[in-house]
C-alpha positions in Angstrom: -23.2 -11.8 10.1 -22.3 -8.8 8.1 -18.9 -6.9 8.2 -18.9 -3.4 9.5 -17.6 -0.8 7.0 -16.0 1.2 9.9 -14.1 -1.4 11.9 -14.4 -4.7 9.9 -16.1 -6.3 12.9 -19.1 -8.5 12.7 -22.6 -7.1 13.3 -26.2 -7.9 12.9 -27.8 -6.3 9.9 -30.0 -3.3 10.9 -28.3 -2.9 14.2 -25.3 -0.8 15.4 -22.0 -2.5 15.3 -21.3 -3.9 18.8 -17.6 -3.3 18.4 -17.4 0.4 17.4 -21.1 1.5 17.5 -21.2 2.6 13.9 -24.5 2.8 11.9 -24.0 0.6 8.8 -27.4 1.4 7.2 -25.8 3.6 4.5 -23.4 0.8 3.7 -26.3 -1.8 3.5 -28.1 0.5 1.0 -25.0 1.2 -1.0 -25.2 -1.8 -3.5 -28.8 -1.0 -4.5 -27.8 2.5 -5.4 -24.4 1.8 -7.1 -24.2 -0.9 -9.8 -20.5 -1.1 -9.4 -21.1 -3.4 -6.4 -22.9 -5.9 -8.5 -19.7 -7.5 -9.8 -19.2 -9.1 -13.2 -19.4 -7.3 -16.5 -22.2 -5.0 -15.4 -20.3 -3.8 -12.4 -17.1 -3.3 -14.4 -19.1 -1.4 -17.1 -20.5 0.9 -14.4 -17.0 1.3 -12.9 -15.5 2.5 -16.3 -18.5 4.7 -17.3 -17.4 8.0 -15.5 -14.2 8.2 -17.7 -16.0 7.2 -20.9 -14.6 3.7 -20.8 -11.0 4.8 -21.2 -9.4 1.5 -20.0 -11.5 -0.4 -22.5 -10.5 2.1 -25.2 -6.9 1.6 -24.3 -7.4 -2.2 -24.5 -8.9 -2.0 -28.0 -6.1 0.4 -29.1 -3.6 -2.1 -27.7 -5.2 -4.8 -29.8 -5.0 -2.6 -32.9 -1.4 -1.7 -32.3 -0.6 -5.3 -31.9 -2.2 -6.2 -35.2 -0.2 -3.4 -36.8 3.0 -4.7 -35.2 2.3 -8.2 -36.5 1.7 -6.7 -39.9 5.2 -5.4 -40.4 6.4 -3.0 -37.7 7.9 -5.8 -35.6 9.5 -7.6 -38.6 12.8 -9.2 -37.5 11.5 -10.4 -34.1 10.7 -14.1 -33.8 7.0 -14.8 -34.4 6.7 -16.5 -31.0 7.8 -13.3 -29.2 5.4 -11.2 -31.3 2.5 -13.4 -30.4 3.6 -13.3 -26.7 3.7 -9.5 -26.9 0.1 -9.4 -28.2 -1.2 -11.7 -25.5 0.6 -9.9 -22.7 -0.4 -6.4 -24.0 -4.1 -7.1 -24.5 -4.4 -9.4 -21.5 -2.4 -7.1 -19.3 -4.7 -4.1 -20.1 -7.7 -6.2 -19.2 -6.1 -7.7 -16.1 -4.9 -4.4 -14.5 -8.3 -2.8 -15.1 -10.2 -5.7 -13.5 -7.7 -5.9 -10.7 -8.2 -2.2 -9.8 -11.9 -2.7 -10.0 -11.8 -5.6 -7.5 -9.4 -3.6 -5.3 -11.6 -0.4 -5.2 -12.3 -0.8 -1.5 -8.7 -1.5 -0.6 -7.6 1.5 -2.7 -10.0 3.6 -0.6 -8.3 2.4 2.6 -4.9 3.1 1.1 -5.9 6.6 0.2 -7.1 7.3 3.7 -4.2 5.6 5.4 -1.5 7.5 3.3 -1.6 10.7 5.4 -1.3 8.7 8.7 1.5 6.4 7.7 5.2 7.2 7.9 8.2 6.2 5.8 9.1 6.1 2.1 7.3 2.8 1.6 4.1 4.4 2.7 4.6 7.2 0.3 5.2 4.8 -2.6 2.1 2.8 -1.7 -0.2 5.8 -1.9 -2.5 5.3 -5.0 -2.0 8.9 -6.2 1.8 8.2 -6.3 1.4 4.9 -8.1 -0.8 6.5 -10.8 2.2 8.6 -11.7 5.0 6.3 -10.8 4.1 3.3 -12.9 4.1 5.2 -16.3 7.3 7.0 -15.2 9.0 3.7 -14.4 7.9 2.3 -17.8 9.5 5.3 -19.6 12.7 4.8 -17.6 12.9 1.1 -18.4 12.3 1.9 -22.0 15.2 4.4 -22.0 17.5 1.9 -20.2 16.5 -0.8 -22.8 17.4 1.5 -25.7 20.7 2.6 -24.1 21.7 -1.0 -23.3 20.8 -2.3 -26.7 22.9 0.2 -28.6 25.8 0.3 -26.2 26.4 -3.2 -25.0 27.8 -5.7 -27.5 27.0 -8.6 -25.1 23.4 -7.6 -24.9 23.2 -7.2 -28.6 24.6 -10.7 -29.2 22.2 -12.2 -26.7 19.2 -10.5 -28.4 20.3 -11.6 -31.8 20.6 -15.2 -30.7 17.4 -15.3 -28.6 14.9 -12.7 -29.9 15.7 -11.8 -33.5 15.2 -14.0 -36.5 18.2 -15.9 -37.8 20.2 -13.8 -40.2 18.5 -10.6 -39.2 21.5 -9.1 -37.3 24.5 -7.9 -39.4 28.0 -9.1 -38.7 29.3 -5.5 -38.5 26.9 -3.6 -36.2 28.2 -0.2 -37.3 27.7 3.0 -35.4 25.1 4.2 -32.9 22.5 4.9 -35.6 22.9 1.5 -37.3 22.6 -0.3 -34.0 19.5 1.7 -33.0 17.9 1.0 -36.4 18.6 -2.7 -36.0 17.0 -2.9 -32.6 14.0 -0.7 -33.5 11.4 -3.5 -34.0 12.1 -4.9 -30.5 12.1 -1.4 -28.9 8.8 -0.6 -30.5 7.3 -3.9 -29.4 8.4 -3.6 -25.8 7.6 0.1 -25.5 4.2 -0.1 -27.0 3.3 -3.1 -24.7 4.7 -1.4 -21.6 3.2 2.0 -22.2 -0.3 0.7 -23.0 -0.5 -1.6 -20.0 0.9 1.1 -17.6 -1.6 3.7 -19.0 -4.5 1.2 -18.6 -3.3 0.7 -15.0 -3.2 4.4 -14.3 -6.6 5.1 -15.9 -8.3 2.3 -14.0 -6.6 3.4 -10.7 -7.9 6.9 -11.2 -11.3 5.4 -11.6 -10.9 3.5 -8.4 -9.8 6.7 -6.6 -12.8 8.6 -7.9 -15.1 5.8 -6.7 -13.3 5.9 -3.3 -14.0 9.7 -3.0 -17.6 9.0 -3.7 -17.7 6.4 -0.9 -16.1 8.9 1.5 -18.8 11.4 0.8 -21.7 9.1 1.5 -20.4 6.3 3.8 -19.0 6.3 7.4 -15.3 6.7 7.5 -13.0 3.8 8.6 -12.0 3.4 12.2 -8.4 4.6 11.8 -9.5 8.1 10.7 -11.1 8.7 14.1 -8.5 8.5 16.9 -11.1 8.8 19.7 -13.1 5.9 18.4 -10.0 3.8 17.6 -8.6 4.4 21.1 -11.9 3.4 22.7 -12.1 0.1 20.7 -8.5 -0.7 21.6 -9.0 0.0 25.3 -12.1 -2.2 25.4 -10.4 -5.0 23.5 -7.3 -4.9 25.8 -9.3 -5.0 29.0 -11.3 -7.9 27.7 -8.2 -9.8 26.6 -6.6 -9.5 30.0 -9.9 -9.7 31.9 -9.3 -6.6 33.9 -12.7 -4.9 33.7 -13.5 -6.0 37.3 -10.5 -4.2 38.7 -9.0 -7.3 40.2 -5.8 -9.3 39.4 -5.5 -13.0 40.0 -2.4 -14.5 41.7 -1.6 -18.2 41.8 -0.4 -19.1 45.3 0.9 -22.4 46.6 3.4 -24.0 49.0 7.0 -24.2 47.8 8.6 -27.7 47.5 12.0 -27.9 49.3 14.6 -29.9 47.3 15.4 -33.2 49.1 12.4 -33.2 51.3 9.4 -35.4 51.1 6.9 -32.6 51.0 3.8 -33.5 49.1 2.7 -31.8 45.8 1.7 -28.3 46.7 -2.0 -27.4 46.5 -2.4 -24.3 44.3 -5.1 -21.8 44.8 -6.1 -18.5 43.3 -6.2 -15.3 45.2 -7.9 -12.2 43.9 -6.5 -8.9 45.0 -8.0 -5.5 44.2 -6.0 -3.8 41.6 -8.0 -0.7 40.7 -8.9 0.5 37.2 -6.5 1.2 34.4 -5.2 4.7 33.6 -4.6 5.1 29.9 -2.0 7.5 28.5 0.7 8.1 25.9 -1.2 7.6 22.7 0.8 7.6 19.5 0.2 6.5 15.9 2.4 3.7 14.6 4.1 3.9 11.1 1.4 1.7 9.5 -1.4 3.9 10.7 -2.2 1.9 13.8 -2.1 3.0 17.4 0.1 2.4 20.5 -1.2 3.1 24.0 0.0 2.6 27.6 -2.1 1.6 30.6 -1.0 2.0 34.2 -2.5 -0.2 36.9 -1.7 -0.7 40.6 -1.6 -4.5 41.0 -0.3 -4.8 44.6 0.0 -2.7 47.8 1.6 -4.0 50.9 3.4 -2.9 54.1 7.2 -3.6 54.3 9.9 -2.6 56.7 12.8 -0.4 55.9 16.4 -1.1 57.0 15.7 1.0 60.1 12.6 -1.0 61.0 10.1 1.6 60.0 6.9 0.6 58.1 6.7 1.7 54.5 4.0 1.2 51.8 5.2 -0.5 48.7 3.2 -0.4 45.5 3.6 -2.5 42.4 2.5 -0.7 39.3 2.2 -2.7 36.1 2.6 -0.8 32.8 1.0 -2.4 29.7 1.9 -1.2 26.2 -0.8 -2.1 23.7 -0.1 -2.0 20.0 -3.0 -2.4 17.5 -3.4 -2.2 13.7 -5.4 0.6 12.0 -8.6 -1.4 12.5 -8.1 -1.7 16.3 -7.1 -5.4 16.2 -4.5 -6.0 18.9 -1.1 -7.1 17.7 1.0 -7.0 20.9 0.6 -6.4 24.6 3.8 -5.9 26.6 4.0 -5.8 30.4 6.6 -4.5 32.8 6.5 -3.7 36.5 7.7 -0.7 38.6 8.1 -0.6 42.4 7.0 2.6 44.1 
């Protein structure tokens, strides 16, 4: 069974999705027309091609900068930390590029969910925000590192003991300029590594966003972008889960056992009562882009007597609150009753 591009439900290839009714033929033909879906080195190469292989260029540049740092710019830092910086920088550029390539479909979903979600976390998770935020945070951390190194004696002593070569640090640190010059190799090593990895992340993320926009132009849109289709899927799923499509409700009825008596075990039986069809209302979108709906159904109608002995009709109305995720998968069904 294949996975529907619209609702993530299972469907038979060549046929409409039974869950949402979507036509998946454009999605089935997509891998033949786009080498990015082939995976491996060929897929990654096709993924980077529109931006002239910028993430790969940044990786090669990171390797060159690392060799330059090993050649003398990072002199004073322990060799082990220099080697670790080279591995983390080059490996980090490759890793973030490949991670964004593998997450290209998820990034598309995040882009489309961003306008529907609420809260500051949703704004931070938007890919367009992350493409700017990650380099900005790297610059901020670099500034805090420089400020802490030149202003904190305790941090300086810790770095001299752990990071710098023995005998590199002077006994008298001097003023601001002398302390900054002393910490310059470490600052250059950390800043170059952080900047190059963050820029490789942003460049590959922009490639994933470009690929997502191309998918939006040619493929069916996800279920959560169409409220009518999403509501229809949730209604159908809720009625199937509670088995209410037939308009009946099942009550379990049996004789009560009186304490202290020798009454035998009661014989339970099921009684089906007509309950009518559901009336759906109060649709709202949840903060994560999902949906919340309410259904009203009359489950019981009987004649009762008032205090004055007059007959009166009493109706029991059940209110179901159904909460589903952006793909129409039910997360919670809450029930309460009202007497009318």
